[in-house]
C-alpha positions in Angstrom: 17.7 71.9 70.8 14.9 71.7 73.1 12.9 68.5 73.5 10.2 66.9 75.5 10.0 63.0 75.7 6.2 62.3 76.3 3.9 59.4 77.2 2.0 58.9 73.9 -1.5 59.2 75.5 -0.8 62.6 75.8 0.0 63.5 72.2 -3.1 65.3 71.5 -3.1 67.4 74.5 0.6 68.5 73.3 -0.6 69.1 69.8 -3.6 71.3 71.2 -0.9 73.1 73.3 1.3 73.4 70.3 -1.8 75.0 68.0 -2.8 77.3 70.9 1.0 78.7 71.3 1.0 79.2 67.6 -2.3 80.4 66.8 -2.8 77.7 64.3 -5.0 74.9 63.5 -2.2 72.6 61.8 -3.0 68.8 62.4 0.1 66.7 63.7 0.8 63.3 63.2 3.0 61.5 66.0 5.8 61.3 63.8 5.6 65.0 63.6 5.1 65.9 67.0 9.0 65.9 67.6 9.9 68.4 65.2 6.9 70.9 66.1 8.1 70.9 69.6 11.5 71.6 68.7 10.4 74.4 66.7 8.1 76.0 69.9 11.2 75.5 72.0 14.0 77.0 70.2 12.3 79.6 67.9 12.5 82.3 70.7 9.0 82.1 71.4 8.8 80.0 74.6 9.7 82.4 77.2 8.0 80.3 80.2 7.8 76.8 80.2 4.5 77.3 81.9 3.2 78.4 78.5 4.5 75.4 76.7 2.3 72.6 77.5 -0.4 71.8 80.1 -0.4 67.9 80.6 0.6 65.8 83.5 2.3 62.8 82.2 5.7 64.4 80.8 8.4 61.8 81.2 11.5 64.0 80.7 11.9 68.0 80.0 14.4 69.9 78.3 14.2 73.5 77.2 17.1 75.0 76.1 16.0 78.7 75.4 13.9 79.0 78.5 14.9 81.6 80.9 12.7 80.7 83.6 10.5 78.6 85.0 7.1 79.8 86.3 5.5 79.1 89.5 3.8 75.4 89.9 5.2 75.2 86.2 5.3 71.5 86.8 3.5 71.1 90.2 2.5 67.7 90.8 3.7 66.1 87.3 3.7 62.4 88.9 5.5 61.1 85.5 8.3 63.7 85.3 11.5 61.9 85.7 14.6 64.2 84.3 14.4 68.1 84.2 17.0 69.7 82.3 17.2 73.4 81.8 20.7 74.5 80.8 19.7 78.2 80.4 17.3 79.1 83.2 18.0 81.6 85.4 15.4 81.1 87.9 13.1 78.7 89.3 9.7 79.9 90.7 7.9 78.7 93.9 6.3 75.2 93.8 7.7 74.8 90.4 8.0 70.9 90.5 6.6 70.4 93.7 5.3 67.1 94.5 6.9 65.3 91.4 6.9 62.1 92.8 9.1 60.4 90.2 11.4 63.3 89.4 15.0 61.4 89.7 17.4 64.1 88.6 17.4 67.7 87.7 19.9 70.1 86.1 20.0 74.2 85.7 23.8 74.9 85.4 22.7 78.5 84.9 20.1 79.3 87.8 20.6 81.8 89.8 17.4 81.4 92.3 15.4 78.7 93.4 12.1 79.8 94.9 10.4 78.4 97.8 8.9 75.0 98.0 10.4 74.5 94.4 11.0 70.7 94.8 9.1 70.1 98.1 8.4 66.6 98.7 10.2 65.5 95.2 10.9 62.2 97.4 12.6 60.4 94.5 14.7 63.2 93.6 18.5 61.9 93.7 21.0 64.8 92.5 20.7 68.4 91.7 23.1 70.5 89.7 23.0 74.2 90.7 26.5 75.5 90.1 25.6 79.1 89.6 22.5 79.4 92.2 23.0 82.2 94.6 19.8 81.9 96.4 17.9 78.9 97.6 14.1 79.8 99.0 12.3 78.5 101.8 11.7 74.6 102.0 12.8 74.4 98.4 13.9 71.1 99.0 11.9 69.9 101.8 11.1 66.4 102.3 13.4 65.3 99.1 14.5 62.1 101.1 16.4 60.4 98.5 18.6 63.4 97.8 22.2 62.5 98.0 24.1 65.2 95.7 23.7 68.8 95.4 26.1 71.1 93.5 25.8 74.3 95.3 28.4 76.5 93.4 27.7 79.8 94.6 25.0 79.9 96.9 25.0 82.7 99.3 21.7 82.3 101.3 19.8 79.0 102.3 16.1 79.6 103.0 14.2 78.6 106.0 13.8 74.4 106.1 15.4 74.5 102.6 16.7 71.2 103.0 14.8 69.9 106.1 14.3 66.1 106.0 16.4 65.5 103.2 17.5 62.5 105.2 19.7 60.6 102.4 22.1 63.8 102.1 25.9 63.1 103.4 27.6 66.6 102.3 26.9 70.2 102.1 29.7 72.5 100.8 28.8 76.0 100.8 32.0 77.7 100.4 30.5 81.2 99.8 27.4 81.0 101.8 27.1 83.8 104.3 23.6 83.0 105.5 21.6 79.7 106.5 17.9 79.9 107.5 16.3 78.2 110.5 15.6 74.6 110.1 17.4 74.8 106.8 19.1 71.0 107.4 17.0 70.1 110.3 16.4 66.1 110.3 19.1 65.7 107.9 20.5 62.4 109.8 22.9 61.3 107.1 24.4 64.7 106.7 27.9 64.0 108.4 30.2 66.6 106.9 29.3 70.4 106.2 31.8 73.1 104.7 30.6 76.7 105.6 34.0 79.0 105.9 32.1 82.1 105.0 28.8 81.4 106.8 28.2 84.4 109.2 24.7 83.5 110.5 23.2 80.3 110.9 19.7 80.6 112.2 18.0 78.7 115.1 17.6 74.9 114.5 19.4 75.2 111.2 21.4 71.7 112.0 18.9 70.0 114.3 19.3 66.5 114.5 22.0 65.9 111.9 24.5 63.5 111.5 27.5 65.7 111.8 30.7 64.3 113.0 32.5 67.6 113.3 31.7 71.3 112.6 34.2 74.2 112.1 32.7 77.5 111.2 35.3 80.0 111.6 32.9 82.9 110.4 29.9 81.8 112.6 29.1 85.2 114.8 27.3 83.3 117.5 25.5 79.9 117.7 21.8 80.4 117.5 19.1 78.6 119.5 19.1 74.7 118.9 21.3 75.4 116.5 23.3 71.9 116.6 20.6 70.0 119.1 20.5 66.4 119.3 23.3 66.0 116.7 24.0 62.9 118.6 27.2 61.8 116.2 28.8 65.2 116.7 32.2 64.8 118.3 34.3 68.1 117.9 33.6 71.5 116.9 35.0 75.1 116.6 33.7 78.6 116.5 36.6 80.9 116.8 34.7 84.2 116.5 31.1 83.3 118.0 30.4 85.5 120.7 27.6 83.7 121.9 26.1 80.2 122.2 22.4 80.6 122.8 19.8 78.2 124.5 20.0 74.4 123.7 22.5 75.0 120.9 24.1 71.6 121.8 21.5 70.2 123.7 21.5 66.4 123.6 24.9 66.1 121.8 26.0 63.0 123.3 29.3 62.3 121.8 30.5 65.6 121.8 33.8 65.6 123.3 35.9 68.8 122.6 34.7 72.3 121.7 36.6 75.6 121.0 35.0 78.6 121.9 37.9 81.1 122.3 35.5 84.4 122.1 32.5 83.3 123.3 31.0 85.6 126.2 27.7 84.3 126.9 26.6 80.1 127.3 22.8 80.5 127.0 20.3 78.1 129.2 20.7 74.3 128.4 23.4 75.0 125.7 25.4 72.1 126.6 22.7 70.0 128.5 23.1 66.3 128.5 26.6 66.5 126.6 27.4 63.3 128.3 30.7 62.6 126.4 31.8 66.4 126.9 35.2 65.9 129.4 36.5 69.5 129.5 35.9 73.1 128.3 37.9 76.4 128.3 36.0 79.6 128.0 38.7 82.3 128.5 36.3 85.3 127.6 32.5 84.0 128.9 31.1 86.3 131.3 27.8 84.7 132.1 26.5 80.9 132.2 23.0 80.7 132.5 20.8 78.2 134.1 21.3 74.5 133.1 24.1 75.3 130.6 25.8 72.3 131.4 23.0 70.2 133.1 23.8 66.4 133.0 27.4 66.6 131.4 28.4 63.3 133.3 31.8 63.0 131.9 32.8 66.8 132.3 35.7 67.3 134.9 37.6 70.8 133.7 36.2 73.8 133.6 38.3 77.0 132.8 36.6 80.4 133.4 39.0 83.5 133.8 36.4 86.1 133.2 33.1 84.7 134.5 30.9 87.0 136.4 27.5 85.3 136.8 26.7 81.3 137.4 22.9 81.0 137.2 21.0 78.1 138.9 21.7 74.8 138.1 24.5 75.7 135.8 26.6 72.3 136.6 23.7 70.4 138.1 24.6 66.5 137.9 27.7 67.0 136.4 28.9 64.1 138.7 32.5 64.3 137.5 33.3 67.9 137.5 36.5 67.9 139.7 38.1 71.0 138.9 36.9 74.7 138.2 39.8 77.2 137.2 39.3 80.5 138.0 43.2 81.3 137.9 42.9 84.1 135.7 39.9 86.0 137.8 39.8 89.6 138.3 36.6 89.2 140.4 34.7 86.7 142.3 31.5 85.3 140.0 28.2 85.8 141.5 26.9 82.2 142.3 23.2 81.1 141.9 21.8 78.8 144.1 21.8 75.3 143.2 24.8 75.7 140.7 26.6 72.7 141.7 23.9 70.4 142.8 25.0 66.4 142.3 28.8 67.6 141.7 31.7 66.5 143.8 31.6 69.8 145.1 28.3 69.2 146.5 29.1 66.1 148.2 32.6 67.7 149.4 34.7 65.0 147.7 38.7 65.5 148.5 39.6 65.4 145.3 37.5 68.5 143.9 39.1 71.6 143.5 38.1 75.2 143.1 41.0 77.1 141.7 41.4 80.8 142.4 43.9 83.5 142.4 45.7 84.3 146.1 44.5 88.1 145.5 40.8 86.6 145.5 41.2 83.7 147.8 39.7 85.5 151.1 36.9 86.9 149.2 35.9 83.7 147.3 36.1 82.2 151.0 33.7 84.6 152.6 31.4 85.0 149.1 27.7 84.3 149.2 27.4 80.6 148.4 31.0 80.2 147.9 31.9 79.8 151.3 29.8 76.6 151.2 32.8 75.3 149.0 35.6 76.8 151.1 37.2 72.8 151.8 37.8 72.9 148.0 39.3 76.3 147.6 42.9 76.2 146.3 45.0 79.3 145.7 47.4 80.0 143.0 
């Protein structure tokens, strides 16, 4: 049975709403109110929660038969604490936005959550979305108390869907294939994410999160600022990603290791200020763009077997970079100006080495800008 618990001050409002719905002029005593609402909610007439009552002091709402929740149905209901809709299939846009006291919500059969559906529900702690496949843009934006979300079958997460959910600690998205831009930005407590089937995570998706590690076996590339300023991120692996775009890991100051076995392009500032990164092997990488590793002060070893282009300031201020390994190279990369400013190669330290194949040794020694580092050249 469906029920609504209400503030007694609003009994008259609810009685008026029931009379309007039933087309009657019946009078209701407080003791009769619950049965009247039961009849309305379960009689098959209430097809949309927005049609049932028009008042803003609900304490809890539950409708067993409601198949959908209209846009703005409960928007700004400041005294709504609990929402339970066991048979609801869709939640309209802004349906519960700014419900300042909503603490728990359950929609076990819901398939779609509209944009800004729970926007700024700052006291919302848990949501059950076991069957949901689509979460709209900014659906849970600014839900700062949200700690527990059952994502179930979610296939796509929209733009900024969980941005600013600073209490969210874990996101399990086993079926998700697409994550929108800024979807989890500023989720500062989000330490763990499972996205085994995600192919696309748009720009800024996890910007400034609390992630400790990330493994994304299906991600096609790492979009701009996708993991930027994740200052707790220590390890990452993207087995099939073909590109790492600009600022992707900018400021990830705890990042120590990353696996990019298929990556062909490293974008501008992609790893800039990753001050804990010690080594990186890029067996398929052909292009390293400007400032890609700028300020990686712990970086000591880089392996580049297929690299063709190293752009301006690519390794600037990598003050501990002692080994560049081109042993598997088949051509001498184009080297732009200033690529090694502030590195041991620039200061001509004896321990610095550029390892090149014997077949290319003389070409490296005479190539533009590479010849400046001839003292560090070692053939193998």
